[in-house]
N, CA, C and O of each residue as an XYZ file, in Angstrom:
584
protein
N      13.580     21.560      3.857
C      14.067     22.114      2.603
C      13.609     21.232      1.446
O      13.697     20.006      1.524
N      13.127     21.847      0.383
C      12.661     21.113     -0.794
C      13.849     20.806     -1.696
O      14.649     21.689     -2.008
N      13.954     19.559     -2.107
C      15.002     19.129     -3.024
C      14.774     19.807     -4.372
O      13.715     19.647     -4.979
N      15.766     20.564     -4.840
C      15.601     21.331     -6.081
C      15.472     20.437     -7.311
O      15.077     20.911     -8.377
N      15.798     19.156     -7.180
C      15.672     18.243     -8.316
C      14.270     17.659     -8.430
O      13.929     17.035     -9.435
N      13.460     17.864     -7.395
C      12.097     17.344     -7.403
C      11.120     18.442     -7.796
O      11.293     19.607     -7.436
N      10.084     18.049     -8.544
C       9.030     18.982     -8.930
C       7.924     18.959     -7.888
O       7.647     17.923     -7.282
N       7.309     20.089     -7.688
C       6.132     20.182     -6.841
C       4.926     19.833     -7.710
O       4.717     20.431     -8.765
N       4.141     18.866     -7.260
C       2.956     18.434     -7.996
C       1.760     18.503     -7.053
O       1.896     18.306     -5.846
N       0.594     18.781     -7.612
C      -0.619     18.866     -6.809
C      -1.350     17.543     -6.755
O      -0.811     16.507     -7.143
N      -2.584     17.583     -6.269
C      -3.367     16.348     -6.103
C      -3.889     15.799     -7.420
O      -4.237     14.621     -7.504
N      -3.949     16.646     -8.461
C      -4.353     16.208     -9.785
C      -3.451     16.879    -10.814
O      -2.777     17.866    -10.520
N      -3.450     16.331    -12.015
C      -2.713     16.973    -13.108
C      -3.239     16.447    -14.428
O      -4.114     15.582    -14.468
N      -2.690     16.983    -15.506
C      -3.060     16.570    -16.857
C      -1.760     16.278    -17.584
O      -0.907     17.157    -17.711
N      -1.601     15.045    -18.066
C      -0.310     14.578    -18.577
C      -0.465     13.936    -19.957
O      -1.573     13.716    -20.446
N       0.682     13.647    -20.559
C       0.712     12.949    -21.845
C       1.418     11.611    -21.680
O       2.347     11.476    -20.883
N       0.961     10.624    -22.446
C       1.607      9.314    -22.557
C       1.972      9.128    -24.029
O       1.197      8.537    -24.781
N       3.149      9.627    -24.460
C       3.485      9.637    -25.889
C       3.546      8.257    -26.541
O       3.170      8.128    -27.706
N       3.998      7.237    -25.845
C       4.068      5.895    -26.437
C       2.665      5.385    -26.766
O       2.462      4.713    -27.777
N       1.710      5.708    -25.911
C       0.321      5.289    -26.122
C      -0.439      6.257    -27.023
O      -1.578      5.986    -27.404
N       0.182      7.383    -27.364
C      -0.488      8.447    -28.115
C      -1.753      8.914    -27.400
O      -2.797      9.130    -28.016
N      -1.628      9.061    -26.088
C      -2.702      9.594    -25.256
C      -2.262     10.975    -24.781
O      -1.199     11.119    -24.177
N      -3.076     11.983    -25.054
C      -2.708     13.363    -24.770
C      -3.695     13.996    -23.800
O      -4.903     13.769    -23.875
N      -3.158     14.782    -22.902
C      -3.954     15.532    -21.925
C      -4.903     14.628    -21.134
O      -6.115     14.838    -21.104
N      -4.313     13.626    -20.504
C      -5.052     12.670    -19.689
C      -5.062     13.163    -18.241
O      -4.017     13.500    -17.685
N      -6.237     13.202    -17.645
C      -6.369     13.618    -16.246
C      -5.849     12.513    -15.334
O      -6.189     11.342    -15.504
N      -5.016     12.898    -14.359
C      -4.470     11.939    -13.404
C      -4.722     12.420    -11.984
O      -4.775     13.620    -11.712
N      -4.875     11.456    -11.091
C      -4.977     11.738     -9.663
C      -3.685     11.265     -9.016
O      -3.216     10.157     -9.273
N      -3.128     12.104     -8.188
C      -1.903     11.779     -7.463
C      -2.321     11.165     -6.134
O      -3.120     11.750     -5.402
N      -1.784      9.988     -5.818
C      -2.202      9.271     -4.618
C      -0.988      8.676     -3.905
O      -0.493      7.613     -4.281
N      -0.519      9.371     -2.879
C       0.647      8.886     -2.137
C       0.303      7.664     -1.280
O       1.201      6.999     -0.763
N      -0.972      7.370     -1.130
C      -1.377      6.176     -0.397
C      -1.313      4.912     -1.241
O      -1.304      3.801     -0.711
N      -1.268      5.089     -2.559
C      -1.188      3.944     -3.476
C       0.278      3.693     -3.815
O       1.020      4.635     -4.090
N       0.694      2.448     -3.797
C       2.070      2.122     -4.150
C       2.264      2.157     -5.666
O       3.213      2.761     -6.166
N       1.359      1.506     -6.386
C       1.505      1.411     -7.842
C       0.661      2.458     -8.552
O      -0.285      3.001     -7.982
N       1.010      2.732     -9.791
C       0.226      3.599    -10.659
C      -0.667      2.704    -11.511
O      -0.300      1.574    -11.834
N      -1.836      3.215    -11.872
C      -2.752      2.390    -12.659
C      -3.430      3.231    -13.730
O      -3.516      4.455    -13.630
N      -3.909      2.537    -14.756
C      -4.584      3.179    -15.875
C      -5.886      2.420    -16.154
O      -5.940      1.194    -16.061
N      -6.914      3.167    -16.493
C      -8.254      2.601    -16.691
C      -8.339      1.897    -18.047
O      -8.268      2.536    -19.097
N      -8.489      0.595    -18.007
C      -8.635     -0.195    -19.230
C      -9.823     -1.141    -19.094
O     -10.198     -1.540    -17.992
N     -10.395     -1.482    -20.223
C     -11.488     -2.448    -20.281
C     -11.096     -3.538    -21.272
O     -10.105     -3.409    -21.991
N     -11.865     -4.589    -21.302
C     -11.657     -5.692    -22.245
C     -10.214     -6.192    -22.216
O      -9.602     -6.417    -23.260
N      -9.683     -6.360    -21.010
C      -8.307     -6.828    -20.832
C      -8.295     -8.338    -21.025
O      -8.976     -9.070    -20.308
N      -7.512     -8.800    -22.004
C      -7.428    -10.244    -22.231
C      -6.034    -10.626    -22.729
O      -5.381     -9.893    -23.472
N      -5.618    -11.793    -22.287
C      -4.327    -12.344    -22.687
C      -4.588    -13.539    -23.593
O      -5.237    -14.508    -23.198
N      -4.071    -13.453    -24.814
C      -4.245    -14.537    -25.782
C      -2.891    -14.820    -26.422
O      -2.268    -13.924    -26.992
N      -2.442    -16.060    -26.326
C      -1.181    -16.477    -26.952
C      -0.026    -15.543    -26.609
O       0.677    -15.061    -27.497
N       0.165    -15.290    -25.306
C       1.260    -14.451    -24.807
C       1.217    -13.020    -25.352
O       2.246    -12.352    -25.455
N       0.022    -12.566    -25.694
C      -0.193    -11.195    -26.124
C      -1.325    -10.616    -25.286
O      -2.373    -11.238    -25.117
N      -1.095     -9.414    -24.764
C      -2.093     -8.752    -23.932
C      -2.804     -7.684    -24.756
O      -2.169     -6.871    -25.428
N      -4.129     -7.703    -24.693
C      -4.936     -6.718    -25.423
C      -5.857     -6.018    -24.433
O      -6.350     -6.622    -23.481
N      -6.078     -4.720    -24.682
C      -7.005     -3.962    -23.843
C      -7.413     -2.679    -24.551
O      -6.857     -2.324    -25.590
N      -8.390     -1.991    -23.976
C      -8.852     -0.708    -24.493
C      -8.761      0.316    -23.370
O      -9.226      0.075    -22.256
N      -8.158      1.463    -23.674
C      -8.089      2.568    -22.722
C      -9.424      3.295    -22.742
O     -10.025      3.474    -23.801
N      -9.886      3.714    -21.569
C     -11.166      4.405    -21.475
C     -10.940      5.786    -20.856
O     -10.389      5.904    -19.762
N     -11.371      6.822    -21.568
C     -11.286      8.194    -21.071
C     -12.499      8.955    -21.603
O     -12.438      9.577    -22.664
N     -13.580      8.900    -20.868
C     -14.827      9.506    -21.319
C     -14.751     11.027    -21.433
O     -15.545     11.640    -22.146
N     -13.797     11.632    -20.731
C     -13.651     13.085    -20.758
C     -13.031     13.583    -22.064
O     -13.229     14.735    -22.451
N     -12.280     12.711    -22.739
C     -11.585     13.115    -23.962
C     -11.844     12.099    -25.072
O     -11.165     11.073    -25.130
N     -12.800     12.358    -25.943
C     -13.149     11.406    -27.009
C     -11.965     10.999    -27.894
O     -11.948      9.885    -28.416
N     -10.975     11.883    -28.071
C      -9.828     11.527    -28.914
C      -8.976     10.430    -28.267
O      -8.253      9.716    -28.961
N      -9.060     10.295    -26.955
C      -8.322      9.247    -26.243
C      -9.165      8.006    -25.990
O      -8.624      6.912    -25.830
N     -10.467      8.162    -25.953
C     -11.363      7.089    -25.524
C     -11.362      5.909    -26.492
O     -11.344      6.078    -27.711
N     -11.381      4.727    -25.919
C     -11.503      3.461    -26.648
C     -10.336      3.186    -27.596
O     -10.509      2.553    -28.638
N      -9.152      3.663    -27.227
C      -7.960      3.307    -27.993
C      -7.582      1.885    -27.609
O      -7.581      1.532    -26.430
N      -7.266      1.083    -28.596
C      -6.925     -0.323    -28.369
C      -5.408     -0.487    -28.334
O      -4.682      0.119    -29.122
N      -4.951     -1.316    -27.407
C      -3.521     -1.550    -27.254
C      -3.221     -3.036    -27.283
O      -4.015     -3.863    -26.835
N      -2.059     -3.349    -27.820
C      -1.554     -4.720    -27.833
C      -0.150     -4.685    -27.239
O       0.697     -3.902    -27.670
N       0.088     -5.536    -26.250
C       1.386     -5.597    -25.583
C       1.983     -6.984    -25.718
O       1.320     -7.986    -25.450
N       3.227     -7.035    -26.132
C       3.983     -8.296    -26.146
C       4.795     -8.428    -24.855
O       5.071     -9.537    -24.398
N       5.175     -7.280    -24.271
C       5.947     -7.257    -23.032
C       5.082     -6.725    -21.901
O       4.644     -5.574    -21.926
N       4.846     -7.559    -20.926
C       4.031     -7.165    -19.780
C       4.346     -8.097    -18.627
O       4.953     -9.151    -18.815
N       3.936     -7.710    -17.453
C       4.134     -8.509    -16.248
C       2.789     -8.742    -15.588
O       1.787     -8.123    -15.945
N       2.784     -9.629    -14.635
C       1.607     -9.861    -13.799
C       2.035     -9.560    -12.376
O       3.078    -10.033    -11.924
N       1.229     -8.767    -11.661
C       1.595     -8.353    -10.318
C       0.382     -8.421     -9.394
O      -0.763     -8.391     -9.845
N       0.649     -8.511     -8.119
C      -0.413     -8.490     -7.108
C      -0.485     -7.079     -6.528
O       0.532     -6.503     -6.140
N      -1.700     -6.529     -6.474
C      -1.912     -5.183     -5.945
C      -2.877     -5.292     -4.774
O      -3.962     -5.861     -4.895
N      -2.462     -4.734     -3.635
C      -3.315     -4.746     -2.448
C      -4.099     -3.443     -2.389
O      -3.512     -2.361     -2.392
N      -5.419     -3.545     -2.336
C      -6.265     -2.355     -2.300
C      -6.300     -1.771     -0.892
O      -5.808     -2.380      0.058
N      -6.884     -0.591     -0.772
C      -6.957      0.080      0.525
C      -7.790     -0.712      1.537
O      -7.632     -0.537      2.745
N      -8.679     -1.584      1.041
C      -9.473     -2.394      1.972
C      -8.810     -3.742      2.276
O      -9.388     -4.577      2.972
N      -7.600     -3.949      1.756
C      -6.831     -5.143      2.097
C      -6.962     -6.304      1.132
O      -6.242     -7.292      1.270
N      -7.856     -6.219      0.162
C      -7.994     -7.307     -0.793
C      -6.861     -7.249     -1.821
O      -6.379     -6.173     -2.177
N      -6.454     -8.413     -2.281
C      -5.370     -8.496     -3.253
C      -5.968     -8.818     -4.617
O      -6.767     -9.743     -4.764
N      -5.560     -8.030     -5.612
C      -6.027     -8.212     -6.984
C      -4.814     -8.493     -7.870
O      -3.791     -7.815     -7.765
N      -4.933     -9.481     -8.729
C      -3.881     -9.774     -9.701
C      -4.135     -8.913    -10.935
O      -5.224     -8.930    -11.508
N      -3.100     -8.154    -11.336
C      -3.245     -7.250    -12.484
C      -2.082     -7.426    -13.459
O      -1.006     -7.902    -13.096
N      -2.325     -7.035    -14.685
C      -1.268     -6.926    -15.674
C      -0.600     -5.566    -15.483
O      -1.251     -4.589    -15.112
N       0.701     -5.519    -15.740
C       1.454     -4.270    -15.643
C       2.247     -4.066    -16.925
O       2.842     -5.004    -17.456
N       2.251     -2.833    -17.418
C       2.969     -2.495    -18.642
C       3.877     -1.293    -18.377
O       3.628     -0.489    -17.479
N       4.923     -1.197    -19.175
C       5.840     -0.067    -19.058
C       5.526      0.944    -20.154
O       5.196      0.584    -21.284
N       5.639      2.209    -19.792
C       5.375      3.270    -20.748
C       6.228      4.481    -20.398
O       7.192      4.383    -19.639
N       5.858      5.614    -20.963
C       6.499      6.901    -20.677
C       5.400      7.904    -20.360
O       4.317      7.863    -20.944
N       5.694      8.809    -19.424
C       4.768      9.869    -19.038
C       5.524     11.189    -19.113
O       6.707     11.253    -18.778
N       4.840     12.243    -19.554
C       5.459     13.567    -19.636
C       4.851     14.462    -18.564
O       3.646     14.709    -18.537
N       5.730     14.942    -17.680
C       5.363     15.880    -16.625
C       6.413     16.986    -16.600
O       7.610     16.704    -16.669
N       5.981     18.230    -16.503
C       6.888     19.378    -16.429
C       7.893     19.387    -17.578
O       9.046     19.780    -17.399
N       7.449     18.952    -18.756
C       8.299     18.971    -19.940
C       9.359     17.890    -19.975
O      10.207     17.882    -20.867
N       9.323     16.980    -19.018
C      10.308     15.900    -18.960
C       9.602     14.557    -19.119
O       8.500     14.359    -18.607
N      10.248     13.639    -19.833
C       9.685     12.307    -20.048
C      10.285     11.331    -19.039
O      11.505     11.234    -18.905
N       9.421     10.617    -18.336
C       9.827      9.654    -17.315
C       9.316      8.260    -17.681
O       8.246      8.132    -18.275
N      10.067      7.221    -17.334
C       9.511      5.873    -17.460
C       8.482      5.653    -16.347
O       8.617      6.187    -15.246
N       7.464      4.867    -16.649
C       6.440      4.561    -15.649
C       5.910      3.159    -15.893
O       5.764      2.730    -17.038
N       5.626      2.453    -14.819
C       4.941      1.165    -14.887
C       3.504      1.395    -14.448
O       3.251      1.984    -13.397
N       2.566      0.924    -15.265
C       1.144      1.096    -14.995
C       0.464     -0.252    -14.905
O       0.671     -1.114    -15.758
N      -0.346     -0.439    -13.877
C      -1.169     -1.640    -13.833
C      -2.469     -1.336    -14.564
O      -2.967     -0.211    -14.527
N      -3.008     -2.342    -15.223
C      -4.250     -2.194    -15.981
C      -5.414     -2.633    -15.107
O      -5.413     -3.738    -14.565
N      -6.403     -1.762    -14.973
C      -7.544     -2.078    -14.129
C      -8.751     -1.244    -14.541
O      -8.618     -0.231    -15.228
N      -9.908     -1.676    -14.120
C     -11.113     -0.884    -14.354
C     -11.178      0.195    -13.277
O     -11.157     -0.102    -12.083
N     -11.255      1.427    -13.707
C     -11.420      2.565    -12.800
C     -12.737      3.275    -13.130
O     -12.850      4.489    -12.960
N     -13.729      2.515    -13.603
C     -14.970      3.123    -14.059
C     -15.735      3.851    -12.960
O     -16.538      4.738    -13.251
N     -15.499      3.492    -11.714
C     -16.161      4.186    -10.614
C     -15.353      5.384    -10.129
O     -15.748      6.061     -9.181
N     -14.228      5.643    -10.776
C     -13.339      6.722    -10.359
C     -13.425      7.903    -11.319
O     -13.725      7.724    -12.499
N     -13.168      9.087    -10.827
C     -13.238     10.303    -11.637
C     -12.067     10.410    -12.618
O     -12.220     10.961    -13.708
N     -10.898      9.884    -12.233
C      -9.691     10.027    -13.050
C      -9.290      8.689    -13.658
O      -9.275      7.678    -12.957
N      -8.965      8.664    -14.946
C      -8.605      7.394    -15.586
C      -7.217      6.884    -15.224
O      -6.899      5.725    -15.490
N      -6.387      7.728    -14.621
C      -5.030      7.316    -14.239
C      -4.764      7.741    -12.810
O      -5.131      8.839    -12.390
N      -4.116      6.850    -12.069
C      -3.699      7.122    -10.706
C      -2.176      7.032    -10.663
O      -1.603      6.037    -11.107
N      -1.523      8.054    -10.138
C      -0.065      8.033     -9.977
C       0.249      7.679     -8.533
O      -0.096      8.424     -7.616
N       0.902      6.542     -8.334
C       1.254      6.071     -7.002
C       2.656      6.466     -6.595
O       3.415      7.032     -7.382
N       2.990      6.156     -5.344
C       4.262      6.623     -4.796
C       5.489      5.939     -5.385
O       6.586      6.493     -5.312
N       5.337      4.754     -5.967
C       6.483      4.118     -6.627
C       6.989      5.021     -7.758
O       8.197      5.154     -7.951
N       6.071      5.638     -8.501
C       6.463      6.580     -9.545
C       6.898      7.921     -8.952
O       7.906      8.481     -9.384
N       6.170      8.436     -7.986
C       6.409      9.771     -7.441
C       7.719      9.886     -6.666
O       8.353     10.942     -6.676
N       8.128      8.812     -5.997
C       9.299      8.852     -5.121
C      10.563      9.279     -5.858
O      10.909      8.742     -6.910
N      11.230     10.250     -5.277
C      12.479     10.744     -5.836
C      12.307     11.761     -6.947
O      13.282     12.377     -7.376
N      11.058     11.951     -7.429
C      10.810     12.867     -8.539
C       9.894     14.025     -8.166
O      10.055     15.138     -8.668
N       8.937     13.764     -7.287
C       7.888     14.748     -7.008
C       7.698     14.944     -5.507
O       7.917     14.037     -4.705
N       7.287     16.147     -5.160
C       6.815     16.468     -3.820
C       5.358     16.887     -3.996
O       5.049     17.728     -4.840
N       4.468     16.303     -3.204
C       3.031     16.506     -3.390
C       2.487     17.552     -2.419
O       2.702     17.471     -1.210
N       1.779     18.536     -2.976
C       1.024     19.501     -2.172
C      -0.443     19.316     -2.534
O      -0.860     19.713     -3.622
N      -1.236     18.721     -1.645
C      -2.625     18.404     -1.979
C      -3.522     19.624     -2.159
O      -4.666     19.479     -2.592
N      -3.037     20.815     -1.840
C      -3.841     22.019     -2.050
C      -3.766     22.510     -3.490
O      -4.551     23.368     -3.895
N      -2.822     21.970     -4.268
C      -2.590     22.457     -5.626
C      -3.121     21.484     -6.661
O      -3.344     20.310     -6.363
N      -3.327     21.979     -7.897
C      -3.814     21.146     -8.993
C      -3.144     21.554    -10.305
O      -2.847     22.726    -10.534
N      -2.916     20.562    -11.153
C      -2.532     20.756    -12.557
C      -1.277     21.610    -12.774
O      -1.219     22.384    -13.730
N      -0.291     21.480    -11.915
C       0.924     22.288    -12.032
C       1.722     21.961    -13.292
O       2.226     22.870    -13.952
N       1.842     20.687    -13.633
C       2.566     20.314    -14.845
C       1.839     20.829    -16.078
O       2.468     21.328    -17.011
N       0.525     20.711    -16.083
C      -0.267     21.181    -17.217
C      -0.149     22.707    -17.365
O      -0.023     23.213    -18.481
N      -0.189     23.431    -16.252
C      -0.019     24.881    -16.299
C       1.365     25.243    -16.815
O       1.516     26.197    -17.579
N       2.372     24.490    -16.403
C       3.746     24.690    -16.895
C       3.798     24.487    -18.404
O       4.440     25.255    -19.121
N       3.117     23.447    -18.879
C       3.083     23.142    -20.320
C       2.382     24.250    -21.106
O       2.877     24.681    -22.147
N       1.245     24.706    -20.614
C       0.494     25.721    -21.359
C       1.190     27.080    -21.295
O       1.037     27.884    -22.214
N       1.938     27.351    -20.248
C       2.695     28.610    -20.154
C       3.893     28.615    -21.099
O       4.341     29.679    -21.527
N       4.421     27.421    -21.432
C       5.553     27.330    -22.345
C       5.146     27.659    -23.774
O       5.957     28.149    -24.558
N       3.863     27.382    -24.117
C       3.429     27.553    -25.512
C       2.818     28.885    -25.738
O       2.400     29.191    -26.855
């Protein structure tokens, strides 16, 4: 039985990050990944301030937006091949199915990946049920509302 409080989400979707002013960002849903990550370049920490640039080649209005964070964490992320990478993590908000959720995102280069954002199971747990045959359900819900 499907929990009526959980949304059905597909393997990909298109979401908004209102705090970052990033709109219609393509995301890949990955239940094999524990953490969620966002594609950033030029990540540097100077005087307890973290700076980076978001990269989204598919959407020029989002591409190369610069961010400055005063509040961030450092975390260890284990990749699928077993290597451990130290990453910065930031807190934000994500909009799915018309609802705003808190999310923690690790900053990393995803230049070899098709999607600039990966949603991991730490975020998905308790909120979403994944059907890998489906795509863009939240985005379709959003466009049907308007």
